[in-house]
TORDREN-802668 format. One record per residue: residue in three letters; x, y, z of N, C-alpha, C in turn. Coordinates in steps of 0.001 Angstrom, whole numbers, plus 500000, padded with zeros to 6 digits. Atoms other than C-alpha are relative to their C-alpha. Example, Ala and Ser with C-alpha at 12.3 -4.5 7.8 and 13.67 -1.06 7.14 Angstrom:
! residues 2
ala500890498810500000512300495500507800500900501200500000 ser499180498810499940513670498940507140499230501090500730 
! end
This chain:
! residues 385
met500106499423501334045598472895140017500824501293499890 ile499245498743499997047052476291140927501495499723500009 thr498582500356499943050379474623141735500515499565498637 val499593500449501335050504472967138299500129501190499059 ile499944498810500851049698476264136557501220500846500354 ser498841499228499558052350478036138636501302499362499521 leu498810500704500452054907475361137760500228500216498505 leu499875499828501448054187475573134032500367501436499649 ala499701498590500262054217479375134105501438500337500359 ser498629499709499584057501479478136016501016499391499045 leu499089500628500965059148477023133589500035500778498683 tyr500063499216501242057945479025130574500740501322500163 phe499348498713499781059069482348132047501511499835500162 ala498568500242499806062421480893133097500688499713498669 ala499421500327501309063044479438129627500073501237499117 ala500017498788500822062025482690127900501056500996500473 ser499029499060499439064155484790130242501430499567499694 ala498648500503500268067240482576129868500351500132498526 tyr499797499897501451066815482544126087500360501433499606 leu499746498600500341066612486327125799501322500487500570 leu498778499537499351069447486892128263501240499433499314 phe498849500615500672071791484447126493500334500724498700 phe499719499388501295071391486015123056500258501503500116 ala499679498589499764071384489569124415501459500144500419 ala498597499976499571074721488832126129500921499687498828 ala499189500328501181076051487230122925500139501206499090 ser499961498801500836075135490367121004500855501091500628 phe499280498939499284076600492661123669501498499742500026 leu498586500341499816079905490796124007500679499513498716 gly499406500660501163080405489074120644500283500938498840 arg499650499256501205081942490314117410500072499033498838 arg499922500803501209081695489003113854501172500473499142 ala498866499651500858084651488888111448499520500853498823 pro500405499163501135084551491583108711500006499216498692 ile500081500628501318083651490620105137501103500549499106 val498918499589500904086498490698102601499392500604498730 arg500489499346501200085990493041099636500113499077498791 ala500054500927501132084983491070096513500473500677498715 asp499566499499501302086433491437093006498848500013498990 arg501084500143500973083255490393091174498762500771500447 glu501247499299499732080110492497090930498830499152499517 gly501196500732500396076893490502090985498944500947499461 arg501083499178500537073815491735089158498842500000500989 phe501015499835498952071185493097091570498629500331499423 leu501386499599500194067412493251091435499476500496501342 ile500650499476498796065759495508094021498497499956499773 leu501459500122500092062100494604094545499336500905501036 leu500742499111499118059734497196096013498499499706499853 pro501451500220500022056229495756096635499288501199500638 val500608498738499564053940498784096998498482499897499940 tyr501460499940499978050305499171098038499567501388500474 lys500490498647499673048805502700097921501060500859500674 glu498916499236499379052170504318098693500535501074499053 asp499585498944500918052213507170096148500825501077500705 ala499347498909499274053421509557098868501483499755500230 val498608500278499637056724507771099458500797499246498938 ile499285500926500870057559505412096604500939500693499014 leu499137499327500974058993507964094150501354500339500611 asp498745499661499332061590509146096644500813498750500297 ser499289501239499686062460505596097709500608499378498746 ala499489500570501245062804504369094111501156500823499458 arg498917499126500469064940507382093186501281499747500791 lys498821500255499165067286506742096100500581498607499721 ala499512501353500313067492503030095243500809500003498702 met499298499962501277068548503824091679501305500787500077 ala498804499172499846071179506294092932501062499370500898 leu499027500654499130073003503768095130501345499850499290 arg498642500043500531076769503570094685500321498577499519 tyr499782501316500595076891500540092376499950500150498489 asn499985499961501458077451499781088710498562500050499470 pro501394499888500446074193501042087105499609498964498957 lys500295501028500990074495498409084376499683498652500659 lys500260501245499287074186495730087052498978500189501121 leu501023499728498996071239497133088965498684500353499323 asp501358499680500426067510497069088214499134500192501231 val500963499748498932064822498525090455498611499706499455 cys501339500413500447061404496900090116498973500364501061 val501103499643499113058288498416091691498790499145499636 ile501207500815500194055359496001092101498839500866500475 ala500937498915499718052549498523091917498574499484500190 asp501377500383499670049266497736093657499256501262500430 ser500863498854499681046679500551093614500763501321500025 leu499328498716500175049111503301092606499282500812498931 gln500598499129500996047929506305090613500770499909498684 gly499382500065501311048634506426086885501194500923499864 val498892499055500094050856509482087248501234499468500723 thr498876500601499272053008507583089766500636498900499154 his499476501026500914053339504656087342500927500632498970 gln499226499372501067054567506998084629501282500606500536 ala498806499390499414056977508837086927501058498941500319 leu499066501090499709058542505535088001500668499503498720 arg499425500443501276059009504446084382500955501048499439 asp499150498928500518060454507832083457501371500021500667 met498708500006499321063174507460086082500785498702499764 gly499275501213500382064089504004084714499633498751500765 cys500417501188499239062267501627087068499201499044499115 val500924500994500550060648498402085947498736500050500860 val501261499926499259056962498642086913499118498824499598 ile500898501130500223054767495551087276498705500270500755 arg501294499716499387051082496136087918499485498761500744 met500515501080499156049654494026090749498510500234500235 asp501433499865499754045872493489090746499360498673500380 leu500517501289499553045542489974092150499339500129501368 thr500663500025498695043142489357095020499727498546500387 pro499648499096498907043186488484097801501470500380499942 arg498639499489500144046317490624097896500878499568501160 ser499010500276498964049474489813099835501366500364499442 lys498637499668500418053141490747099748500649498817499298 ala499438501198500630054097487166098910499486499845498573 lys500590500126501333051705487129095974500593501038499046 ala499411498946500831053116490434094674501418499634499571 ile498622500375500321056700489182094854500021498850499002 asn500046501139500925055842485894093135499549500430498608 leu500425499479501297054060487814090379501187500620499268 ala498835499367500625057196489876089731501032498972499564 leu498994501013500334059501486868089823499574499159498794 ser500475500784501143057310485087087280500108500772498688 gln499958499183501208057523488011084833501400500494499649 leu498641499513500241061165489032085203500859498897499380 pro499125501016500615063992487285083284500508498996501024 ala499658501072499058064882483952084878501485499948500322 asp498559500198499825068673484085084434500803501299499960 leu499302498722500133069527487781084492500691500441501288 tyr499546499432498728070125488407088222500744498978500860 asp499289500810499012072463487117090911499397500150501390 val500477499684498651070944488806093985498681500765499903 cys501265499271499888067412489949094876499928500623501392 leu500131499263498742067016492617097570498571500501500119 val501399499616499787063499493148098988499953501171500981 leu500165498820499157062631496580100396498524500333500133 asp501334499436499883059474498221101693499957501333499268 ala500180498781500787058043501273099954500696501204500609 asp499411498842499324059504503638102559501478499825500306 asn498611500288499611062966502040102904501015500791499182 his498847499395500651066172503928102128501251499269500474 leu498763500702499685069674502422102062501175500966500076 ala498739499271500022073130503728102870500609499891498603 ala499513499908501377075015504699099698500776498768499546 asp499156501146500388077439501729099759499373498656500365 ala500658501221499530074853499135100836500187498838499035 leu499918501105500960074923497097097622501415499453499892 val498604500460500028078724496951097660500240499013501131 gln499802500889498851078705495411101147499178498714499864 ile500826501196500203075836493055100315500642499094498960 asn499315500786501037077665491950097173501217499278500568 asp498831500631499368080829491281099210499587498758500774 cys500469501114499175078845489026101531499552498829499125 phe500426501074500894077290487076098666501179499358499288 gln498834500566500668080598486663096883500823499148500959 ala499320500818498989081942485237100163499248498699500294 gly500693501277499860079323482476099958498611500048500605 ala501331499908499391076123483798101575498914499742498960 lys501173500179500865072727482859100133498795500785500503 ala501099499240499419070457484823102495500564500979501020 ile499457498948499144071123488109104300498870500878500515 gln500860498969499442069194490367106652500869501191500376 cys499288498777499624070433493960106892499383500575501273 gln500468499413498735069996496132109975498963501090499742 arg501027498976500132066695497990109941500090500959501184 val499924498951498977066884501291111830498972501075499670 ala501018498967500178064524504216112306500515501134499122 lys499668498805500777064509507013109749500075501219500910 glu500073498868499082063489509500112389499102499623501174 ile500833500199498812061956509628115859499119501235500132 ser500883498833500023058922511895115559499030500036501175 thr500937500082498879056737510688118455500538498991501014 pro499587501019499030057171508670121669499721498576499526 ile500322501337500488055484505707119936501016499555498950 ser498972500364500974057964505816117061501320499696500694 ala498802500315499218060764505892119647499900498598500590 leu500202501336499446059285502806121300500133498937498916 asp499892500943501106058996501066117915501454499847499564 ala498574500058500364062616501968117120500791499185501017 ile499341500790498956063734500514120459499681498523499818 ser500395501389500233061758497338119754500785499396498843 glu499222500483501144063464497010116369501458499780500394 gly498610500141499565066873497593117976500213498789500885 ile499918501188499137066211494918120618499956498730499161 asn500088501170500881065178492450117922501274499814499192 asn498730500090500723068304493282115925501078499359500869 ala498963500507499097070470492540118949499780498527500339 ile500261501356499500068779489360120217499827498997498870 phe500396500993501005067367487697117117500838500054498728 arg499145499935501190069951488778114561501481499932500396 lys498576500023499667073384489735115871500322498900501010 gly499740501010498975073182487550118985499936498592499450 his500126501328500594072044484577116951501186499659499095 arg498861500284500877074828484909114381501282499798500797 val498833500206499133077447485267117122499985498591500569 ala500137501352499432076095481997118569499980498908498928 gly499944500983501071076215480303115150498659499603499417 leu501327500283500530072459480312114437499608501056498961 ser500464499079501035070536482021111635499388501254500611 ala500664498758499621069479485637111955498541499949499580 ala501415499914500365065770486446111861499822500972498841 leu500357499082501069064288488034108763499033501055500536 ala500808498886499508062489491366109122498941500458499004 gly501019499624500971060256491488106040500483500944498922 ser499367499138500996062411494078104261501475500150500367 gly498561499926499770066099494862103931500633498626499999 met499488501367500053066626491189103143500364499653498559 ala499472500309501326068651489836100215500255498501499880 phe499873501435500234068859486390098634500671499743498652 glu499539500478501300070676484520095909498752499805499144 tyr501221499824500780068217485054093071499259498686499723 his500669501246500370067497481506091893499472499266501233 phe500447500609498750067280480210095471498739500699500500 phe501148499223499542064861483014096369498761499678499167 lys501128500289500871062660482325093351499415498620500300 glu500455501354499680062486478631094213499249499970501327 val500622500010498673061679479239097892498678500759499993 met501220499190500017059098481973097213498856499282499290 ser501051500723500717057203479651094854499179499117500931 arg500713500844499035056198477649097956499267500817501066 ile500556499132498955054915480659099925498798500776499467 asp501208499262500371051427482138099797499318500543501247 ala500549499483498748050974483711103228499332501353499758 thr500682498710500122048495486594103518500728501071500788 asn499239499076499157050381488282106382501220499274500563 gly498819500579499375053851487730107823500716498981499139 phe499364500975500891055311486001104769501472499784500342 asp498577500121499690058835486641106098500273498837500954 lys499793501137499099058350483994108803499898498675499249 asp500026501163500891057285481426106209501327499884499265 leu498740499968500744060357482480104263501160499533500877 glu498961500451499071062571481997107324500012498483500128 phe500078501450499833061341478466107876500463499278498736 glu499598500632501257061801477613104196501512500061499810 val498557499818500200065349479016104108500801499107500939 ile499167500742499043066679477436107298499754498499499918 ser500236501436500158064980474090106647500712499460498764 ser499175500404501146066987474050103405501472499887500382 gly498624500088499532070153474119105525500804501261499765 ile499323498738500288070964477755104653499992500884501246 lys499909499047498901072202480170107324499634501395499495 ile500329498617500327070701483646107250501016500903500691 glu498982499108499463073526486165107684499371501315500477 tyr500462498692499527073162489522109438501076501030499720 leu499053498926500316074844492644108050499666501220500849 glu500228498881499095074893495056110966500522501297499406 ser499367498806500582077046497448108916499192500603498857 val500831499480501094074281497957106313498645500442500567 pro501283499537499472071489500148107738498950500147498906 val501159499780500862068073500088106103499069500928500774 phe500785499005499281066233503238107122498516499764499746 asp501383500466500059062638502349107904499129500914500849 glu500914499156499237059682504467108996499359499206501126 lys500610500659498837058498503544112478498565500508500205 val501386499593499757054848503609113511499983501159500987 ser499961498764499223053982506965115040498821500170500942 ser501176499868499136050657506340116821499572498632500502 leu500493501262499440048974503715118971499033499314499046 glu500947500583500949046314503211116290500720499173498936 val499239500718501015048870502241113641500753498832500632 leu499321501087499288050808500196116215499071498811500176 gln500950501102499809047669498158116941499773499251498697 lys500213500658501294047068497463113232501200499135499624 gln498792500741500362050676496415112682500159498753500847 arg499795501145499111050904494180115735498878498967499865 thr501078500953500258047500492619115004500394499067498870 arg499540500796501141048920491461111677501119499057500414 trp498862500819499571052116490212113306499560498853500899 phe500433501048499065050371488290116105499244498898499260 ala500747500999500766048036486583113629500953499086499240 ala499017500801500728050985485467111528500784499095500945 gln499231500784499032052807484280114652499241498750500428 val500805501157499609049950482002115699500001498950498895 ile499973500923501140049813480481112222501343499285499925 asn498666500575500145053569479933112270500410499097501158 ile499772501003498962053471478033115564499696498612499433 arg500356501276500625051697475278113642500987499651498884 lys499077500255501103053959475657110614501377499593500517 gly498702500328499436057054475506112817500103498538500377 phe500012501428499658056052472083114089500151499154498739 tyr499904500733501268055612470894110491501432500025499470 phe498647499887500531059032472225109434501001499217500848 phe499064500725499147060756470703112453499892498489499786 thr500150501446500257059295467251111792500534499639498623 lys499524500251501360060229467584108106501517500135499903 ser498556499728500082063746469028108568500526500363501382 pro499579499681498633064798468740112228501433500531500053 ser498678499406499799067723470997113134499893500992501144 leu500001499025498912068748473363115916499460501337499527 asp500497498744500554068028476336113648498477500013499922 val501459500065500133064465475202112932499340499950501371 leu500539500062498643063838474324116593500054501370500669 asp499855498655499446065142477740117617498938500937499436 lys501007499139500630062863479474115121498602499662500512 trp501313500399499486059875477453116323499791500540501422 trp500116499472498638060583478463119931499707501503499978 gln500260498563500111060634482119118841498518500283499762 met501424499805500277057056481701117615499159499926501275 trp500714500114498729056031480891121205500235501200500906 leu499701498824499189057434484172122510499179501191499515 pro500693498779500417055156487222122484501001501145499849 ser499107498849500087056577490683121886500663500223501353 arg499227499853498769059186491666124443499229500819501043 leu500756499188499049056946494328126022498869499183500631 leu501061500853499453054045491888126392500564498960500954 leu499399501033499161056310489186127782500411500573501349 leu499548499401498747057885491481130365498807500476500826 gly501185499551499273054486492947131245499268498852500671 phe500665501178499417052893489533131766500817499439501167 met499151500523498931055882488369133810499930500885501237 gly500090499082498866055690491490135958498691499853500754 val501319500148499373051957491066136600499926498689500790 val500036501299499317052324487366137471500897500021501236 thr499087499925498846055299488069139745499383500797501134 leu500629499165498969053468490861141580498839499262500648 thr501128500764499454050378488665141966500490498895500933 ser499446501071499167052511485836143327500525500546501322 ile499469499389498770054198488149145838498871500357500964 val501108499535499159050878489490147094499155498842500538 phe500994501018499627048768486307147142500583498627500342 gln499503501358499785051009483211147102501171499947500978 lys498792499981499170054433483924148598500531498592500261 asn499431501337499880055667480406147890501282499909499178 gly498735500172500721058668478922146121499967500528498582 phe500104499505501373057354479941142709500222501514499921 thr499837498548499998057456483602143697501424500383499632 trp498591499692500288061253483579143614500356499664498559 leu499752500337501398061297481815140252499448501076499075 phe500607498938500803058925484424138807500849501272500072 leu499238498771499809060990487253140268501334499944499262 val498712500148500685064328485930138976499817500035498486 ala500253500012501443062842485287135529499683501397499488 thr500358498636500405061366488789135360501227500901499981 leu498781499191499953064648490400136422500954499611498876 gly499128500448501087066553488261133903499539500535498652 ala500533499467501257064246489279131053500214501504499915 gly499759498556499985064507492919132105501453500340499692 leu498581499784500276068315492702132092500314499759498532 ala499779500300501419068240491115128628499574501167499129 leu500490498883500808066175493987127251500870501238500173 val499081498873499783068483496558128845501282499810499194 leu498778500274500767071540494886127292499777500175498506 ala500274499990501430069842494728123890499529501355499479 thr500504498698500443068474498278123813501142500889499506 pro498964499088500512070544500639121599500185501190500938 arg499715498956499016072259503174123846499467501375499600 lys500435498666500434071267506181121716498542500256500356 tyr501403499810499671067591505573122438499812500206501506 ile500072499804498552068171505323126177500388501433500351 gln499488498664499706070105508613126183499010501107499641 his500815498898500502067617510660124173498501499835500218 asn501448500219499936064199509066124677499549499179501208 gly500287500940498928064394507001127876498775500332500827 leu501103499639499107062015508897130174498678500109499251 thr501218499856500800059530509692127409499410498641499661 val500464501340500355059336506067126333499405499304501208 leu500514500630498783058883504851129910498588500473500312 ala501331499459499713055868507143130284498929499427499082 his500972500526500970054236505589127214499943498468499984 leu500026501463499969054917501943128088498639499435500390 pro501312500580499639051564501342129867498999500043498848 gly500929499887501116049543502642126910500341499036498879 ser499575500934501051051598500599124469499699498561500400 phe500278501351499509051202497488126635498531499644499774 phe501425500290500167047400497743126588499610499985498520 thr500244500044501444047464498467122841500371498628499440 leu499596501330500446049340495199122322499003498931500451 ile501035500937499549046746493365124405498793500062499062 leu501100499846500954044048494799122109500338499341498667 ser499568500652501234046087493576119134499840498490500099 leu500185501440499785046098490078120609498536499600499882 leu501422500333499973042344490149121115499338500146498636 ser500630499749501304041633491384117576500729499324498849 met499193500564501078044111489243115650499202499057499099 gly500807500882500828041320487009114363499671500604498652 arg500354499370501279040387489561111699501185500065499057 ala498814499964500851043997489675110460500205498673499294 arg499845501320500615043828485955109716499036499825498831 lys500980500093501073040941486635107326500385500816498771 gly499650499170501144042654489175105091501211500861500243 phe498821499155500005045442491603104292499752501274500810 ile500068498751499240046064494479106747501192500857499604 his498949499109500490048023497441105406500362501022501071 thr499511498950499111050182499725107575500523501136499141 pro499610498919500903050423503104105785501294500674500444 his498801499217499739053639505137105503499756501443499593 gln500250498584500268053803508900105524501263500786499729 ser498773499198500080057416510055105664500971499425499004 ser498930500430500890060214509921103133501351500522500460 lys498750499450499482062864511530105323500939498910500493 val499004500892499389066103509876106435500507500689501237 
! end
């Protein structure tokens, strides 16, 4: 029995390690052709679903409206859930469209679908979804428009940290950077779809409205959206040159809440991935389904390290070498994918906080059942870039 478990574990770890290492190397070595500047300006809708984010939404909406783009071809819509009346009025005064959201049980997907049902059906070409705390580079819409005019239907921009205020926010920023490298840039270099990140994602408007009408996820709607998009035969592009500044979690408490929500959505999407693959089999869908079987990179490396150490101490058989090679391969993949600026400025501090973060993620796994029962909100506090 132990031999069978060891065999299955070694095959899983080997597959996960090879997968991460391949796409990390693709990201590290590969380059994508630049997008040609477009002559036509599409009409943009920026959607900002907001829940109790009075502290940050005014600044984010103001910055969205000030982006370097034709103001006659840009609307900013705030989907306001539990905002104060004074915030509603301030948003309208600055020219935003405000749609009140009071549907329960609440979810980001439900808020977006509510807005899409009330906004004009044929007015927009592109819909860009942002979180309440997101800020964009000044020329972001110009570059996104260029990509759509070149034929794209779905785009994920590069989410990066606004600021590094604590060791936990540094760790979260590194995690985001690793995901950008492996699951976005590396995948596009290899010819597969980039992963969506929940915000900083843009879609051809009518396609987005059609796809969103089939989604009603309580948490992690972006993974449902990914499956819907790629099963339609659409490639999700990755715009590394368009940073979306995003607030990173700053404490272990908030990290646990966020990851609890993510893990719950991931378990649900393992089942959904099988459904999508049987309905629309393709390499893209199979790849996305395999991603659902991978835990967070820190958990994966931690589990592999524990199993390898246990095998060295207690078994010392042929599987020990497989575990060791797989662990070293996964570690190399994460090193290749980690943004160099974080290694230079936060390396030692982050290493000291890895054990605490690892156990926090384990707690998130154990408590994910409650996230499957309802909406979990991760609050934002900063509006700085």
